[in-house]
N, C-alpha and C positions, 0 to 999 in steps of 0.2 A: 692741483688735485681735482680729479674727476669723481663725481658721486657714482657709486656702484650699487645697483639693485641686486639683492641676493637671488640666487636661483636654486630652488630646492633640488632639482635634478642634479646639478653640479655638486651641491653640498653632500648629497647621498652617495656619490661615487667615492669608493675607497681609493686612496692614492695621495701622493704628495704634490702640492702645488708647485708648478715650474716658475722660474723667474722671468717668464715672458708671457705675452698675450697675443691674441689674434684680433686684428681690426678689420671689420667688414663694412661694405657699403651695400645696403639693401636696395631692392627695386624701388622703394619709396624714397630713395636718397637719404636714408637715415644711417648714421654711423653707429655700429654696434661693436662692443668690446667683449671678447670671450677669453676667459682665463683657461689655462691648460693645466691638466694634472698628469703626472706620471702614474699610470695604472699598472699594477703588477699583472703579468700574464697568468691566466688561469691554467692549471695543470690539466692536460688532456687525459681523461680516464675512459678507456674503451669499455663499451657495454657488450657489443657483439664481437665474438672472436673473428669471424670471417663474414664478409658480405660480398656476394657475387653480382656482377652487372654484365648484361649482354648488350653489346653495342649494335644498334640497328639504324634504319632510316625512318620508317614510319613513326616509331617512338625512338627517341635518341638512346635511351637506356631502359631496359627491363630488368628488374631486380629479381633475385631468387625468392623474395617475399611476395612477388606478384605485383609490385608497384610499377607503374609506367611513368617515366619521366621524359620531358621534352615532347609533349603531345603535338605541338604546332611545328616541330622541326621540319618535317617532310613538306608541309605546305609552304613554308618560307623558302626551302630549297627549290621547290617548283617555281615560285615567283622569281627568284634570282635566275634560275635556268631560263625561264621565258625571256627575261630582260636581256641576259647575256647572249642567248641564241639569236634573238631579234637584232640586236646591235651588230653582232658579227656577220650575220647573213646580209644585212643592209650594207655594211661597209665592204663586204666581199663583192656584192653585186655592183656597187659603185666603183670598184677598182681601187679602193683605199686600203692602206694597211689596217689589219684587224685591231692591233694593239695601239690604241690611242689613249688619251687621258681619261675619257669616260669609261673605257673598258677596264683600264687599270684600277680606277676607283671602284667599279662594281666588284671586281675580283677581290680587292682589298676589303671592301665592306662585307663580302661573303665570308672571307677568312676570319674577319673580326667577329662576325656573328657566330660562326661555328665555335671559335675559341671561347667567346663569352658564354654561349649556351652550354658547352661542355663543362666549363668551370663552375657555372651557376648550378648545374645539376649535381656535380660532384660535391660542391659545398653543401647543397641541400641534403644529400644522402648522408654526409658526415654529421650534419646537424641532427638529423632524425635518428640515425642508428648508431652513431659513435663506434665505428668498427675498428678493430685492431689491425685488420688487413682487408684490402679491397682486391678482389679477383675480377679482372675484366676479360671477357671473351670477345675477341674481335671477329665479327662476322663479315661476310662479303658486303661491302657498301654499294656495289654497283646495282643499278636498277634499270629495267628496260624503259621505264617512263621518263627517264632523264636523258639528256643529250650525251653524246660521247665526251664532249668537252667537260660537262659537269661530272660525269663518272670519273674522268681522269683527275679532276680537282679533288674529288672525294677520296680517291685511293691513296 
């Protein structure tokens, strides 16, 4: 038998205790044991009937309420664009194939960033406004300040 110290946070969570636990090794090489509870899913009750989002580049989303989400989105896209453009131009100048492991990793990271940022913003809007319906207006994603390759990846 292992001695167990009570956890007020765990005790205050409504739900039934599961018949298994999670064992973790901390950075300080300590072993911790966490019990698991089956927590009932809360019912989603919409507050706002409709919520409109405009998709853009400088700000990822602009809402009909005037909120701007994803304020750093364009700056991060420009950094990725500079990295990818520099890599492709160097490889092309040297006569190597453009698509190598580093290029594929940069493209993968860019796509993951975009997916993560879009989902993060959508989750945030749902958390704030609890809409029954989300209306998204897709605007033209192409921008003259980005390379042709980046514009193609965004479309």
